[in-house]
LUMLOTI-261451 format. One line per field, with one value per residue (C-alpha): residue number from 1; chain; x, y, z. Coordinates in steps of 0.02 Angstrom, whole numbers, plus 50000, padded with zeros to 5 digits. Example, Ala and Ser with C-alpha at 12.3 -4.5 7.8 and 13.67 -1.06 7.14 Angstrom:
<pts>
pos (1, 2)
unit (A, A)
u (50615, 50684)
v (49775, 49947)
w (50390, 50357)
</pts>
This chain:
<pts>
pos (1, 2, 3, 4, 5, 6, 7, 8, 9, 10, 11, 12, 13, 14, 15, 16, 17, 18, 19, 20, 21, 22, 23, 24, 25, 26, 27, 28, 29, 30, 31, 32, 33, 34, 35, 36, 37, 38, 39, 40, 41, 42, 43, 44, 45, 46, 47, 48, 49, 50, 51, 52, 53, 54, 55, 56, 57, 58, 59, 60, 61, 62, 63, 64, 65, 66, 67, 68, 69, 70, 71, 72, 73, 74, 75, 76, 77, 78, 79, 80, 81, 82, 83, 84, 85, 86, 87, 88, 89, 90, 91, 92, 93, 94, 95, 96, 97, 98, 99, 100, 101, 102, 103, 104, 105, 106, 107, 108, 109, 110, 111, 112, 113, 114, 115, 116, 117, 118, 119, 120, 121, 122, 123, 124, 125, 126, 127, 128, 129, 130, 131, 132, 133, 134, 135, 136, 137, 138, 139, 140, 141, 142, 143, 144, 145, 146, 147, 148, 149, 150, 151, 152, 153, 154, 155, 156, 157, 158, 159, 160, 161, 162, 163, 164, 165, 166, 167, 168, 169, 170, 171, 172, 173, 174, 175, 176, 177, 178, 179, 180, 181, 182, 183, 184, 185, 186, 187, 188, 189, 190, 191, 192, 193, 194, 195, 196, 197, 198, 199, 200, 201, 202, 203, 204, 205, 206, 207, 208, 209, 210, 211, 212, 213, 214, 215, 216, 217, 218, 219, 220, 221, 222, 223, 224, 225, 226, 227, 228, 229, 230, 231, 232, 233, 234, 235, 236, 237, 238, 239, 240, 241, 242, 243, 244, 245, 246, 247, 248, 249, 250, 251, 252, 253, 254, 255, 256, 257, 258, 259, 260, 261, 262, 263, 264, 265, 266, 267, 268, 269, 270, 271, 272, 273, 274, 275, 276, 277, 278, 279, 280, 281, 282, 283, 284, 285, 286, 287, 288, 289, 290, 291, 292, 293, 294, 295, 296, 297, 298, 299, 300, 301, 302, 303, 304, 305, 306, 307, 308, 309, 310, 311, 312, 313, 314, 315, 316, 317, 318, 319, 320, 321, 322, 323, 324, 325, 326, 327, 328, 329, 330, 331, 332, 333, 334, 335, 336, 337, 338, 339, 340, 341, 342, 343, 344, 345, 346, 347, 348, 349, 350, 351, 352, 353, 354, 355, 356, 357, 358, 359, 360, 361, 362, 363, 364, 365, 366, 367, 368, 369, 370, 371, 372, 373, 374, 375, 376, 377, 378, 379, 380, 381, 382, 383, 384, 385, 386)
unit (A, A, A, A, A, A, A, A, A, A, A, A, A, A, A, A, A, A, A, A, A, A, A, A, A, A, A, A, A, A, A, A, A, A, A, A, A, A, A, A, A, A, A, A, A, A, A, A, A, A, A, A, A, A, A, A, A, A, A, A, A, A, A, A, A, A, A, A, A, A, A, A, A, A, A, A, A, A, A, A, A, A, A, A, A, A, A, A, A, A, A, A, A, A, A, A, A, A, A, A, A, A, A, A, A, A, A, A, A, A, A, A, A, A, A, A, A, A, A, A, A, A, A, A, A, A, A, A, A, A, A, A, A, A, A, A, A, A, A, A, A, A, A, A, A, A, A, A, A, A, A, A, A, A, A, A, A, A, A, A, A, A, A, A, A, A, A, A, A, A, A, A, A, A, A, A, A, A, A, A, A, A, A, A, A, A, A, A, A, A, A, A, A, A, A, A, A, A, A, A, A, A, A, A, A, A, A, A, A, A, A, A, A, A, A, A, A, A, A, A, A, A, A, A, A, A, A, A, A, A, A, A, A, A, A, A, A, A, A, A, A, A, A, A, A, A, A, A, A, A, A, A, A, A, A, A, A, A, A, A, A, A, A, A, A, A, A, A, A, A, A, A, A, A, A, A, A, A, A, A, A, A, A, A, A, A, A, A, A, A, A, A, A, A, A, A, A, A, A, A, A, A, A, A, A, A, A, A, A, A, A, A, A, A, A, A, A, A, A, A, A, A, A, A, A, A, A, A, A, A, A, A, A, A, A, A, A, A, A, A, A, A, A, A, A, A, A, A, A, A, A, A, A, A, A, A, A, A, A, A, A, A, A, A, A, A, A, A, A, A, A, A, A, A, A, A, A, A, A, A, A, A, A, A, A, A)
u (57449, 57505, 57663, 57761, 57798, 57983, 58059, 58135, 58323, 58393, 58234, 58258, 58224, 58066, 58113, 58053, 57906, 57966, 57842, 57867, 57805, 57673, 57730, 57619, 57527, 57589, 57493, 57420, 57347, 57272, 57195, 57120, 57050, 56974, 56893, 56826, 56751, 56674, 56592, 56519, 56453, 56377, 56298, 56220, 56154, 56080, 55993, 55919, 55893, 55709, 55766, 55938, 55884, 55744, 55857, 55994, 55865, 55803, 55981, 56011, 55850, 55901, 56068, 55973, 55852, 55968, 56023, 55843, 55835, 56003, 55951, 55789, 55887, 56014, 55878, 55813, 55672, 55648, 55705, 55530, 55470, 55619, 55594, 55406, 55427, 55565, 55464, 55305, 55393, 55485, 55332, 55224, 55351, 55381, 55197, 55149, 55284, 55238, 55053, 55084, 55193, 55067, 54924, 55021, 55072, 54891, 54839, 54972, 54917, 54740, 54793, 54922, 54783, 54726, 54891, 54876, 54792, 54923, 55062, 54979, 54961, 55141, 55199, 55098, 55180, 55350, 55306, 55261, 55421, 55528, 55442, 55477, 55663, 55674, 55657, 55598, 55419, 55468, 55601, 55477, 55346, 55474, 55519, 55338, 55306, 55443, 55367, 55230, 55140, 55058, 55226, 55290, 55146, 55162, 55342, 55290, 55156, 55284, 55395, 55245, 55206, 55388, 55373, 55216, 55301, 55435, 55300, 55246, 55409, 55367, 55283, 55435, 55554, 55454, 55447, 55633, 55670, 55574, 55681, 55841, 55795, 55761, 55938, 56009, 56005, 56162, 56256, 56371, 56424, 56454, 56558, 56662, 56698, 56743, 56855, 56950, 56970, 56990, 57010, 57031, 56866, 56775, 56844, 56792, 56615, 56598, 56658, 56535, 56385, 56435, 56464, 56300, 56203, 56280, 56253, 56070, 56030, 56115, 56044, 55869, 55874, 55935, 55825, 55674, 55728, 55750, 55585, 55492, 55565, 55523, 55343, 55325, 55394, 55278, 55126, 55169, 55181, 55021, 55104, 54990, 55035, 55169, 55171, 55219, 55362, 55417, 55422, 55516, 55643, 55665, 55697, 55811, 55920, 55981, 56030, 56211, 56266, 56108, 55979, 55947, 55908, 55791, 55691, 55698, 55633, 55455, 55399, 55477, 55383, 55219, 55244, 55276, 55119, 55006, 55063, 55162, 55346, 55357, 55302, 55419, 55564, 55525, 55520, 55687, 55772, 55697, 55748, 55925, 55944, 55874, 55960, 56129, 56135, 56099, 56196, 56353, 56372, 56279, 56266, 56451, 56501, 56390, 56420, 56609, 56695, 56535, 56546, 56725, 56693, 56749, 56623, 56678, 56659, 56488, 56429, 56502, 56417, 56252, 56281, 56343, 56217, 56074, 56118, 56141, 55999, 55876, 55783, 55822, 56006, 56005, 55944, 56064, 56216, 56317, 56283, 56323, 56488, 56531, 56499, 56611, 56749, 56733, 56745, 56882, 56994, 56959, 56988, 57166, 57284, 57387, 57240, 57204, 57277, 57112, 57017, 57142, 57120, 56930, 56906, 56872, 57020, 57173, 57234, 57372, 57491, 57477, 57333, 57437, 57589, 57483, 57405, 57575, 57647, 57504, 57525, 57712, 57681, 57562, 57685, 57823, 57707, 57656, 57827, 57893, 58059, 57967)
v (44183, 44239, 44166, 44245, 44123, 44112, 44055, 43884, 43876, 43832, 43872, 43950, 44138, 44196, 44282, 44462, 44498, 44586, 44704, 44711, 44865, 44828, 44898, 45040, 45025, 45133, 45299, 45256, 45095, 45189, 45314, 45177, 45088, 45251, 45283, 45105, 45126, 45292, 45209, 45073, 45200, 45312, 45161, 45109, 45285, 45290, 45124, 45189, 45370, 45365, 45343, 45424, 45591, 45627, 45573, 45692, 45830, 45806, 45821, 45979, 46055, 46009, 46098, 46250, 46264, 46208, 46387, 46428, 46279, 46326, 46509, 46463, 46357, 46494, 46618, 46497, 46404, 46225, 46090, 46030, 46208, 46250, 46089, 46120, 46299, 46250, 46105, 46208, 46351, 46231, 46126, 46279, 46356, 46194, 46149, 46324, 46322, 46147, 46191, 46349, 46252, 46111, 46232, 46325, 46163, 46104, 46271, 46255, 46078, 46141, 46291, 46199, 46120, 46293, 46330, 46198, 46319, 46452, 46328, 46279, 46463, 46497, 46349, 46416, 46587, 46505, 46405, 46562, 46647, 46500, 46497, 46683, 46661, 46523, 46359, 46219, 46160, 45976, 46009, 46111, 45974, 45847, 45962, 45988, 45801, 45783, 45917, 45840, 45967, 45831, 45757, 45927, 45954, 45776, 45816, 45974, 45879, 45745, 45875, 45940, 45766, 45747, 45903, 45838, 45671, 45765, 45834, 45657, 45635, 45784, 45679, 45565, 45714, 45803, 45646, 45615, 45798, 45787, 45643, 45727, 45885, 45779, 45710, 45882, 45926, 45825, 45867, 45992, 45861, 45735, 45858, 45896, 45711, 45695, 45847, 45762, 45601, 45669, 45858, 45863, 45774, 45885, 46041, 45977, 45937, 46107, 46192, 46089, 46137, 46320, 46322, 46234, 46348, 46505, 46443, 46400, 46564, 46675, 46577, 46579, 46767, 46813, 46680, 46759, 46932, 46870, 46775, 46929, 47038, 46905, 46895, 47085, 47081, 46940, 47025, 47188, 47095, 46996, 46825, 46690, 46601, 46723, 46641, 46471, 46547, 46644, 46483, 46398, 46542, 46523, 46336, 46362, 46479, 46324, 46236, 46283, 46346, 46309, 46371, 46527, 46421, 46310, 46458, 46557, 46443, 46405, 46587, 46641, 46505, 46545, 46730, 46692, 46586, 46700, 46874, 46848, 46872, 47044, 46981, 46832, 46947, 47063, 46916, 46854, 47023, 47056, 46887, 46905, 47078, 47031, 46864, 46914, 47071, 46977, 46817, 46896, 47061, 47053, 46873, 46822, 46960, 46886, 46701, 46721, 46562, 46469, 46361, 46376, 46273, 46324, 46347, 46184, 46087, 46166, 46108, 45934, 45926, 45962, 45826, 45693, 45719, 45744, 45576, 45491, 45566, 45615, 45782, 45818, 45792, 45952, 46050, 45962, 45962, 46095, 46028, 45851, 45906, 46004, 45848, 45740, 45870, 45884, 45696, 45657, 45810, 45942, 45822, 45782, 45926, 45808, 45797, 45982, 45995, 45921, 46066, 46187, 46114, 46107, 46271, 46443, 46533, 46445, 46491, 46618, 46693, 46634, 46516, 46423, 46415, 46346, 46214, 46160, 46150, 46039, 45924, 45906, 45869, 45729, 45658, 45654, 45578, 45434, 45408, 45228, 45294, 45360)
w (53850, 53679, 53604, 53463, 53325, 53289, 53125, 53127, 53134, 52966, 52872, 52702, 52701, 52615, 52452, 52439, 52326, 52170, 52088, 51902, 51813, 51684, 51517, 51460, 51297, 51154, 51141, 50969, 51041, 51188, 51068, 50960, 51112, 51172, 51003, 50999, 51172, 51119, 50969, 51081, 51207, 51074, 50989, 51153, 51183, 51009, 51037, 51200, 51143, 51191, 51372, 51374, 51301, 51428, 51571, 51517, 51491, 51669, 51737, 51635, 51701, 51878, 51853, 51790, 51937, 52077, 52118, 52164, 52281, 52360, 52381, 52469, 52591, 52621, 52669, 52800, 52714, 52774, 52657, 52614, 52580, 52469, 52371, 52352, 52291, 52168, 52098, 52080, 51991, 51874, 51837, 51804, 51684, 51587, 51577, 51518, 51384, 51325, 51322, 51219, 51098, 51081, 51051, 50918, 50833, 50826, 50752, 50619, 50578, 50550, 50447, 50340, 50238, 50178, 50092, 49957, 49838, 49874, 49838, 49674, 49624, 49671, 49567, 49421, 49436, 49441, 49286, 49190, 49246, 49191, 49022, 49000, 49031, 48899, 48994, 48881, 48911, 48916, 49047, 49148, 49143, 49202, 49346, 49395, 49395, 49525, 49636, 49742, 49849, 49953, 49996, 50048, 50168, 50230, 50274, 50368, 50462, 50504, 50584, 50680, 50743, 50795, 50902, 50985, 51021, 51116, 51229, 51273, 51370, 51480, 51615, 51631, 51632, 51768, 51876, 51861, 51893, 52057, 52121, 52064, 52161, 52315, 52306, 52268, 52452, 52485, 52325, 52413, 52540, 52402, 52301, 52456, 52477, 52292, 52307, 52448, 52348, 52171, 52170, 51982, 51952, 52076, 51994, 51822, 51880, 51963, 51805, 51702, 51807, 51809, 51622, 51581, 51699, 51626, 51448, 51480, 51568, 51440, 51293, 51367, 51399, 51227, 51146, 51230, 51169, 50991, 50997, 51059, 50921, 50791, 50853, 50842, 50664, 50610, 50688, 50599, 50433, 50464, 50457, 50532, 50695, 50757, 50929, 50855, 50757, 50911, 51013, 50872, 50870, 51059, 51045, 50894, 50998, 51093, 50931, 50889, 50719, 50619, 50744, 50640, 50487, 50588, 50652, 50490, 50353, 50415, 50444, 50279, 50185, 50274, 50242, 50059, 50043, 50144, 50094, 49935, 49889, 49970, 50140, 50129, 50084, 50231, 50350, 50284, 50302, 50473, 50542, 50477, 50552, 50721, 50743, 50673, 50779, 50940, 50904, 50830, 50922, 51089, 51149, 51135, 51256, 51391, 51359, 51378, 51430, 51475, 51319, 51259, 51103, 50931, 50791, 50711, 50873, 50903, 50732, 50758, 50928, 50844, 50713, 50834, 50975, 50854, 50778, 50947, 51049, 50913, 50910, 51094, 51053, 50949, 51101, 51220, 51106, 51199, 51376, 51319, 51242, 51399, 51504, 51394, 51401, 51590, 51618, 51492, 51486, 51618, 51762, 51704, 51660, 51551, 51431, 51433, 51258, 51196, 51273, 51197, 51022, 51032, 51124, 51059, 51137, 51212, 51387, 51396, 51522, 51702, 51663, 51534, 51650, 51793, 51680, 51614, 51790, 51850, 51700, 51731, 51915, 51871, 51746, 51878, 52008, 51894, 51816, 51833, 51901, 52053)
</pts>
């Protein structure tokens, strides 16, 4: 029924297919192409920051609350019940925090108008002081003409309006978070499949989620401690709106490098206007003692290797992601940098030198030997001679 086709006698043999190796691009060219692609991607994210930043925030929140969902399922709760409890707890916490922040911001907007007289009096005292130390009256008048109190308060109110605009994205973030948590039920199965196909990528993603979760938890705990101590200090000194400045200190704890400055300046200025130079000085000293003690002596011992970014890279992360994603980029700078490092370097041991150069402490001993062995194995596997 079936006949095997035989080659014709005397037919010319079919020449074998020769596979020619494609010459690799020089490393400098590859680096330049990678930088060009990064510029294009970052430019696109900046253009769509109003959409990209809330989406990334929703994914970060999902990473943070996923352990609760997984724990409820491990203890035997049905899938629908575990999802419902997780969503309700998350929604309640986020809504309460956003409501408290919005209420405090509105209170500040109402009270800011009352400080115009205090600012004028403070400027007058400064004028007298400068005249006493020998500053020329003409130079002083020129300086005062450049100082516009109304513009200063307009700037403050603009910042306040920026904070309230962030809250407008809360509905979108909560809706997207709900759908992400629905899909989170099969994330373990998906990661297992990825681990079978690309073990390096799966390991990098697992390390990213663990690092982000540990960073968020530790930062939130110590941020809450610092905020509580700051509120107690402000209440003891009689500074208005201590809850607002406590919430600001909590949010500023997620901003790398300059978070202390962000949370410090407004209460110091308000303390200066409301209670005078002594109150402002006490607020400044108290904030520096509380924040420096926690951030420099206590918090690093608990964060450990969760971040693994040097101080320089943390500051650059703040600058880059703040520019690309806007105000939310400052809060998401560390998770965004950890994601980029996981996708571009952690999944390939041959590019681990980037993590070493940008990290806080390089690997040593057995960890360094294992990383070097894996990189050499990949080089041999992809060598043209093989």
